N, C-alpha and C positions, 0 to 999 in steps of 0.2 A: 442429582439436580446440578445443572451448570449455571453459574452466575457470571454474567459479563459485566465488567466494570472498568473504569479508567485505572491505569497503573498508578501505584503509589511508590514513593522512594524505597519502601521495604521490598518491593517486587523486583528490583533490578537484578539481583543475583539469580532468582528463579527464571527471569526472562532470558538472561544470558545462557543459562543451562539449557533451556528449551530450544533456543536457536542453535546452539552447538550440537545438541543431540539430534534435532530434526534434520539439520543440513550436513551433519557429520564433518563439520569444519568450523573454525572460529570466525570466518569472514563476516557472516550476517550478524553475529553477536557483537562484533567490533563496530560495525556500521551503526547498529542500534545505539550502542553506548556513545559514539561520537555525535550522532544526531541529537540524542538526549542532552548532551553537554552544550551543543551549539545552537539549538533551535527551541524556542518556546512555543511556536505555533505548530503544534503537532497533536495528533490523536493517537494515543497508545492505550490499547485495550487488552485486558487479560481475561482468560476464562478460568474460573475457579470451581473445582469440584471437591467437596468435603474438606475445604480449607486449604487445598493444594492448588497452586497455579499450574495449569496443565496446557495452556495455550496462550498465544500472544499474536497481536497484529499491530502494525505501525503504519500510520498515514502521515506523511510529511509533505511540506510544500513542494509543488511541481509547477512548471510554467510551460505554456505553449506560446511560441514566439514565431511570427512570420519572418522568413528570411528577408532582410532589408526593409522590413515594414515597421510601422510604428506600434502595431497592436501586440500587446502581451497580456495574456490571461493567466492568473494564478489560481490553481486548484490544489489537488492533493495527489500524491503518488502512494499507492499501496505497495509496501515492501518493508520488511518481509512479513510473512504470515507463517507461523510455526505452531505445531502441536507435538507434545511429547510422543515419540514413536509408539509407545504402548497404548496411547489413547487415540491414535489416528483411526479414521474410518468410523467414527462415532458421531459425526455431525458437529464437532466442536469448531472446526474451521469455518463451516457455514454459519454458525451462530456469530462468530467473530466478524465475518464479512457483513452479514445482514445488519448487525448492530452498528458497525462502522459506517455503512452506507446511510442508515437512518439518522445517525448523529450528524454526519456531514451535510446531509440534505437539510436538516433542521437549522444548521449553522449558515446555510446559504452558499455552500461550496458549489462552484459551477461544474466541476468535473473531477473524476478520479481516473488516473491511468494505472495500468498494471502490466507487467511483463510476466506472463505465466502460461499455464497450460490452456491451450485453446479448447480443450474438451471440458474444462472445469469452470472457468470464469463466466462464460455466456449464460449460465443458469442464474446469475445475479444481475443480468442485464448488460454486461460488458459486450462490446462489439469491436471488430477490427478498427483501430484508429485510422487506418488509411482510408476508410470509407468517408472520413471527414477531412481528408487532406492533411492528416496529422501523422508524423512518423517519429520514431525513437531517435534520441540523441546518439545512439549506438548503431551505426550502419549495418553491423553484422546480425542484428536481431531479426529473426524471421517475421515476416509481415503478420502471419496468423497468431503469433505469440504476443504482439504488442496491441493492447486493447484499451478502450476508454468507455467509461460510463458517464454520460452527460446527465447532470442533475438539474441544470438550469439552462434551457435552450436559449433564452434571451441573452444571457451573459456570454454565450458561445457563438452568437451570430458573427460570421466572418472570421472566426478563429481557425487558423490553420498554420501549418509549419512544423517546427521541431518542438517536441515535448521533451522536457528535461527534468530529471530528478535532481535532488540536492547534490552538491559537490562531494559529499561523503561517499556516495556510491561510486563516483569516478575514482576516488582515492583507494577504493577497495579492489579495483580491478588489477 
């Protein structure tokens, strides 16, 4: 049985290990640590099986801003999402994503952006962001890999332009 819950301070070490193991490098773990230190407006969920933290997902503030325009909409960016390699392929990532979307929808979040596999994220309702005139802050990102899930259409009326994750992601590059 998998339990999805918000992270607690005691989970930080396990979250770091999961991200390092899943991505086979420390970059994502370091980004999570820096965002946790610098941002209070985030959603960090863990998947727990038999008392062990086996998965993690982070949603942190992201903006969509029209070039030269006054409109700026703040939503969330999904990144990273990681599951221990020995537990991958068991639906844990899907549970984390579904729970995150549900929570953010309930909180009134207007959108979630993700840079990820175009074969994976559409099953959760994500679409190419370019369909809405929204593009990534990073020009080298392939169009099909940058996606958005609109949770509140009213809040998104007229929103277009550049979608940006928190600066901690730029610092990691």
